[in-house]
C-alpha positions in Angstrom: -13.4 15.4 2.6 -16.1 13.9 4.8 -16.7 10.9 2.5 -13.1 9.8 3.1 -13.5 9.6 6.9 -16.9 7.9 6.7 -16.5 5.5 3.8 -12.8 5.0 3.1 -10.3 5.7 5.8 -7.1 6.1 3.7 -3.6 5.1 4.4 -0.9 6.6 2.1 2.7 5.6 1.6 5.3 7.5 -0.4 4.0 11.1 -0.4 7.7 12.2 -0.3 7.9 10.9 -3.9 5.9 13.9 -5.2 8.2 16.6 -6.5 7.8 19.9 -4.6 7.9 21.8 -7.9 7.9 21.2 -11.6 5.6 19.0 -13.7 5.2 15.3 -13.7 2.9 12.5 -14.9 1.0 10.6 -12.2 0.1 7.1 -13.6 -2.4 5.2 -11.6 -4.3 1.9 -11.7 -8.0 2.3 -12.1 -10.4 0.3 -10.0 -13.3 2.6 -9.3 -14.9 5.9 -10.2 -13.7 6.9 -6.7 -10.1 6.9 -7.9 -10.0 10.5 -9.3 -11.3 12.0 -6.1 -8.8 9.9 -4.1 -5.9 11.3 -6.2 -7.3 14.8 -5.8 -7.0 14.4 -2.0 -3.3 13.4 -2.4 -2.2 16.3 -4.6 -1.7 19.6 -2.9 -1.2 21.4 -6.3 -3.3 22.2 -9.3 -3.2 19.4 -12.0 -4.9 18.1 -15.1 -6.8 14.8 -15.4 -7.0 12.9 -18.7 -10.5 11.4 -18.9 -12.5 9.5 -21.5 -14.5 11.8 -23.8 -17.8 10.1 -23.0 -17.7 11.7 -19.5 -18.1 15.1 -21.2 -21.5 14.2 -22.8 -23.4 15.1 -19.6 -24.0 18.8 -19.9 -23.3 19.7 -16.2 -20.5 17.2 -15.5 -18.9 18.1 -18.9 -19.0 21.7 -17.9 -17.3 20.9 -14.5 -14.6 18.8 -16.2 -13.8 21.5 -18.8 -13.6 24.1 -16.1 -11.3 22.1 -14.0 -8.8 21.6 -16.8 -9.7 18.0 -17.6 -8.5 16.8 -21.0 -10.9 14.7 -23.0 -9.4 11.7 -24.9 -11.0 9.2 -27.3 -10.0 5.8 -26.0 -10.9 3.9 -29.2 -8.2 5.5 -31.3 -4.9 7.4 -31.2 -6.2 10.8 -30.1 -3.3 13.0 -31.1 -5.3 16.2 -30.4 -5.7 15.1 -26.7 -2.1 14.1 -26.5 -0.9 17.5 -27.8 -3.2 19.2 -25.3 -1.7 17.0 -22.5 1.8 18.0 -23.6 0.9 21.7 -23.5 -0.8 21.1 -20.1 2.4 19.5 -18.7 4.3 22.7 -19.3 2.1 24.3 -16.6 1.2 21.6 -14.1 1.2 17.8 -13.4 -1.2 15.4 -15.3 -3.0 12.4 -13.9 -3.6 9.5 -16.3 -5.0 6.0 -15.9 -3.0 4.0 -18.5 -5.4 1.1 -18.3 -8.1 3.3 -19.8 -11.0 1.7 -17.9 -12.1 -0.1 -14.7 -12.2 -3.6 -16.3 -12.8 -6.4 -13.7 -11.0 -9.0 -15.8 -7.8 -7.0 -15.9 -8.1 -6.0 -12.3 -8.3 -9.7 -11.3 -5.2 -10.5 -13.3 -3.4 -7.4 -12.0 -0.6 -8.1 -14.5 -0.4 -7.9 -18.2 -3.3 -5.4 -18.3 -4.2 -4.0 -21.6 -3.0 -0.4 -21.7 -2.5 2.3 -24.2 0.8 3.7 -25.4 -0.4 7.3 -25.0 1.4 7.5 -21.6 4.6 6.3 -23.3 4.3 9.0 -25.9 3.7 11.7 -23.1 6.6 10.4 -21.0 9.1 10.4 -23.9 8.0 13.7 -25.5 7.6 15.8 -22.3 10.7 14.5 -20.5 9.0 14.9 -17.1 9.2 12.2 -14.5 6.4 9.6 -14.2 5.2 8.7 -10.8 3.5 5.3 -10.5 0.7 5.0 -8.0 -1.4 2.0 -6.9 -4.8 2.3 -5.2 -6.0 -0.7 -3.3 -9.6 -1.1 -2.0 -11.4 1.7 -3.9 -13.3 -1.0 -5.8 -14.7 -2.3 -2.5 -16.0 1.2 -1.5 -17.5 1.8 -4.9 -17.7 -1.2 -7.2 -18.4 -0.9 -10.9 -22.1 -0.2 -11.4 -22.7 0.3 -7.7 -25.4 2.7 -6.6 -24.2 3.4 -3.1 -20.9 3.5 -1.3 -19.7 0.8 1.2 -17.2 1.4 4.1 -13.8 -0.1 3.3 -10.3 1.1 3.9 -8.3 2.4 1.0 -4.5 2.1 0.7 -2.4 4.2 -1.7 1.2 3.4 -2.6 3.1 6.2 -4.4 6.2 5.0 -6.2 9.5 6.8 -6.9 9.6 9.0 -10.0 11.0 7.4 -13.2 12.5 9.3 -16.0 12.5 8.1 -19.6 14.6 9.0 -22.6 13.2 10.5 -25.8 14.7 7.5 -27.6 12.7 4.9 -25.6 9.9 3.2 -27.5 6.4 4.1 -26.4 5.1 0.6 -25.8 8.2 -0.3 -23.8 7.7 2.8 -21.6 4.0 1.9 -21.2 5.0 -1.7 -20.2 7.5 -0.4 -17.7 5.0 2.0 -16.1 2.3 -0.7 -15.9 4.8 -3.1 -14.3 5.9 -0.4 -11.8 2.3 0.1 -10.8 1.6 -3.6 -10.5 4.8 -4.2 -8.4 4.1 -1.5 -5.8 3.5 -3.1 -2.5 2.6 -1.9 0.9 5.8 -1.3 2.8 6.6 -3.8 5.6 
C-alpha cells in the first residue's frame, strides 16, 4: 500500500503470534480511522471486521463494508444479532474487533481503564477461539480524529500472544483481561 510507505512507515513485532490456520479474534486498541487498513495490511488471510452500524449509512461505503464481510453492530445496546453473526463468522475466518468501541481521546490519554464493551468477552467464551491482543501506536498522529489530511508519522504495531478463555469465564472479566493485555503490550527491547 503506497500510503503506508509515504505516510506511515510501519514496524511490526509479533507476527509469529498469528495462527497459521484456524480462526481467532484479533482485539485491537482504536486510535484512528486508519487502524482498520493497518490491520488489513498485517493479516494475510480473509477475515471479518466488526464495525459500528452508522458506518453502513453511506450508500457506497455501506455497500463496500457489506461486500467485504464486515458485521454491523449497534454500540449503544447489547446487539445479540450482531454477536450471533460474529459467532457464525468465526466458524469460517478470524474476526477483528475494537473492544473500546470508539476513538475517544480521553480514554486514549488514560490508556488504562478504558470503557469497553463485554461483547468481546461473550465472543471469546462462546467461540472458544484464541484472542490475540494487538496494540497500534502512532496512527492517531498520522490521522487524528476529525483530521482532513494525513500527516507523516511512524506507526508501531505490537501483536501479543494468543490467549484462550474458558466457557465458564465471566464476560466482563474476559473483557478486562483483554483490555489489560492490549494496554500492557510494549515495544520489545
